[in-house]
C-alpha positions in Angstrom: -0.1 0.0 -0.1 1.4 3.4 -0.8 0.5 6.9 0.6 -2.3 7.4 -2.0 -3.7 3.9 -1.5 -3.7 4.8 2.2 -5.4 8.2 1.9 -8.0 6.5 -0.2 -8.7 3.7 2.4 -9.1 6.1 5.2 -11.1 8.4 3.3 -13.4 5.5 2.1 -13.8 3.9 5.7 -13.9 6.9 8.0 -14.6 10.7 8.3 -10.9 11.2 9.6 -9.8 13.1 6.5 -13.0 15.2 6.1 -12.5 16.2 9.7 -8.9 17.0 9.5 -9.5 19.2 6.2 -12.3 21.0 7.6 -10.1 21.9 10.9 -7.1 23.0 8.8 -9.4 24.9 6.2 -11.2 26.7 9.1 -7.6 27.6 10.5 -6.4 28.8 7.2 -9.2 31.1 6.6 -8.8 32.4 10.1 -5.2 33.4 9.3 -6.3 34.8 6.1 -8.9 37.0 7.8 -5.8 38.6 9.9 -3.7 39.3 6.6 -3.3 42.8 5.0 -5.8 42.9 2.1 -3.0 42.9 -0.4 -1.7 39.8 1.1 -4.8 37.9 1.5 -4.8 34.3 -0.1 -7.6 33.3 -2.7 -9.6 30.0 -2.4 -7.1 28.0 -4.5 -4.2 29.0 -2.3 -5.9 28.0 0.7 -6.9 24.6 -0.8 -3.5 24.1 -1.8 -2.2 24.7 2.0 -5.1 22.3 3.2 -3.8 19.5 0.7 -0.2 20.1 1.7 -1.2 19.8 5.4 -3.4 16.7 4.6 -0.5 15.2 2.5 2.0 15.6 5.7 -0.6 14.1 7.9 -1.0 11.1 5.7 2.6 10.7 5.4 3.2 10.6 9.1 0.3 8.1 9.5 1.8 6.1 6.7 5.3 6.1 8.3 3.8 4.8 11.5 1.9 2.2 10.0 4.7 1.1 7.6 6.7 0.2 10.8 3.8 -1.2 12.6 3.0 -3.6 9.6 6.5 -4.1 9.2 6.0 -3.4 5.6 8.1 -3.4 2.6 7.2 -2.6 -0.8 6.0 -6.1 -1.6 3.6 -6.3 1.3 0.2 -6.9 0.1 -2.7 -4.5 0.8 -4.7 -7.2 2.9 -2.0 -7.3 5.5 -2.0 -3.4 5.8 -5.9 -3.6 6.1 -5.7 -6.6 8.6 -3.2 -4.4 10.8 -5.5 -1.3 10.6 -8.6 -3.3 11.4 -7.1 -5.5 14.2 -5.6 -2.4 15.9 -8.6 -0.1 15.4 -6.4 2.4 13.8 -9.5 4.4 12.0 -11.4 4.7 15.3 -8.3 5.7 16.9 -7.5 8.4 14.2 -10.9 9.8 14.1 -11.1 10.2 17.8 -7.6 11.8 17.7 -8.5 14.3 14.9 -11.8 15.1 16.5 -10.1 16.5 19.6 -7.1 17.8 17.7 -6.8 21.6 17.9 -5.0 23.3 14.8 -3.6 26.7 15.0 -1.2 29.0 16.9 -1.2 29.0 20.9 
């Protein structure tokens, strides 16, 4: 399983990605309101920032799962899914992201 397949799997089987993107988008829009008018971002730039944060988020999850699954590039997708389901990764992710606060302290 690669990062894109993992993103697809998580997105298809939980609301984690939607919740994460919504939180990041809300934070980016709040930051944008504080910018000077000439420096405000348009929607496309905000969405690119959301996509970048999401890609980094999935990358971190992938790296941790890769170690947990003890994967290599030939590890079948079924082994990944079995590990994710056995360890209730999607439930944990969804709960963590729901409680996550994104933004400046």
